[in-house]
N, C-alpha and C positions, 0 to 999 in steps of 0.2 A: 394431410403428410405423412409420413412414411420414414422411419426411422429401420437405420443398417443394425441389424441384432451381433451381427461382425464386430463393429463401432462397440456397439453397448458391450459387446463380454469381452473385448481388451481395454477400455475403461474400465467395470466395473473388475474384472481380475486384477488389476492394479491398484485400487479400492481395496480389495481384501485381502489382497499381500499383504499392505502395509495399515489392512487395521484402520482403516476410515473409517467415518459412523459415516454414513446417507441415504437417503431417499429416492427413487424412484417412482416421478409421477410418469402413467402409463397414458394416459390422456393430451396429459400436454410435454409428452416425450423429452420429461428433462429430470436430469440426474439434480440433487440440489443436497451441499455439503457446506461446514462451516468449518473455520480453521480461527485458531487462537493467537493476535497478532501481539508485538513485544512493539506499541504504539500507541497512543492515547485510543486510538480509534479500537480497539481490543481485539474484534474478530473482524470477519468479515468472508459474506454469503459467496459457494461460489451455486450456479448452473451451469448447469451442462447443455446446451440444447445439438440433440443429436438431430441428428438427418441423414438422408440415402445416403450424401457419398461429401458430408461433410461436417465435423461440432464445431460448436463453439464455448467458449467459456469463458464468463460472466465473472468477474470480482465485483460485487455490488457491498455497499456501506448502509446501514438503518438510519442514515440522515439524507438528505437531499436540501441541496444549494439554497439559500431563499434570494427571491425575487433579485433583491437589490445588492446582492450578491455576484449575479451569474458570471455579469462583465470580466468580474474579475476571475472569475475561476475559469474565464474564456482565456482569458492572459495566460491563466497559471499549466494549461493541461495541453498546449503543444509546448510548452519549454518541458514540462514532464516528459510529450516521445520522441522532442528534439532529436537524444539519442540513443531512444528505443530501438532495438532489434527488430525483439516478436513484441505483436501486440500493442493497445493504446490504449488510453485515459481515452474519455468521451463522455458528453452531459447531454442532458435529454433539455432541452430550454424550455422546453412545455411546463414540466415539470422540476424542474433541477436535479435530477437523478445521477452520478457521478458512479461513474462504474471505469474496469478496465477490461477491455475485450480480446481475445485468443483467440482465433480463428488455429481448423487443419485442413485442407485440404486432405480427402481420402478418395478420393476418383481410384478404380482400380486398386487399394492399395486397401493392407489395417495396418492402424499404426504398432510400430512396435512401441514396448515399453519405455523406451527411455525419450521418444517421442510422447504416451502418456504423459510421464510424470512430467516434465515441460510442462504441455500443455496445462496441467493442472498446477503446478508448485508454480511458473511464472507467474501472477496474475495477482497470487500470494502475496508474492514477497516484493511486487513493484505499489501493493495497496500497504505493506509491512514498511516499504523503501518513501514512499509520498504521502502519506493517510498523515504526517502530523500539518503537513503544507498542503494540503488539500482542506483539513478540519483549519486550520488557521483562518485561510479566505474566505471555506463557504461559513466561518462565524463572525467575520470585520476582525480580528485580532491582528491579517496583518496583509501586505498585499500582495500582488502573487509575484514581484517580482524579488522580495525578501521573504515567505515564505519558500521562493524556490531556491534562492541563492544557502538559506540557510539548508538544505539540502546535499546540493552540492558541493 
């Protein structure tokens, strides 16, 4: 794969201007950053996957959902997603990874500062808003419906 240097420059320009700490993995074409959260998760990792004509931002957490809680998590995530305008929560059923995904199509354009900011900040905000519900379901402290009702 090859990534767009112009997209990379737009993203790192925003990160530099806002004093973010980040690293770039040239081999995997990934920008990595961390964000502190005001919930029980405490933090989320942001992975920015650069492509030639788009980029994806993933907000991940340091825990995976155990197999016995995956069905309940699968009931929570669509509830979370239903009212979202941008991005979505998803779970890898093979290992229980839960993440928020935001994608930006840049075909023929360089993303503006506002687009870059939204694409990075929204995933972190969604982890902050829904993180406690995700954690409660992941740990078996709540069912999906009850956890979601506490958020909304």
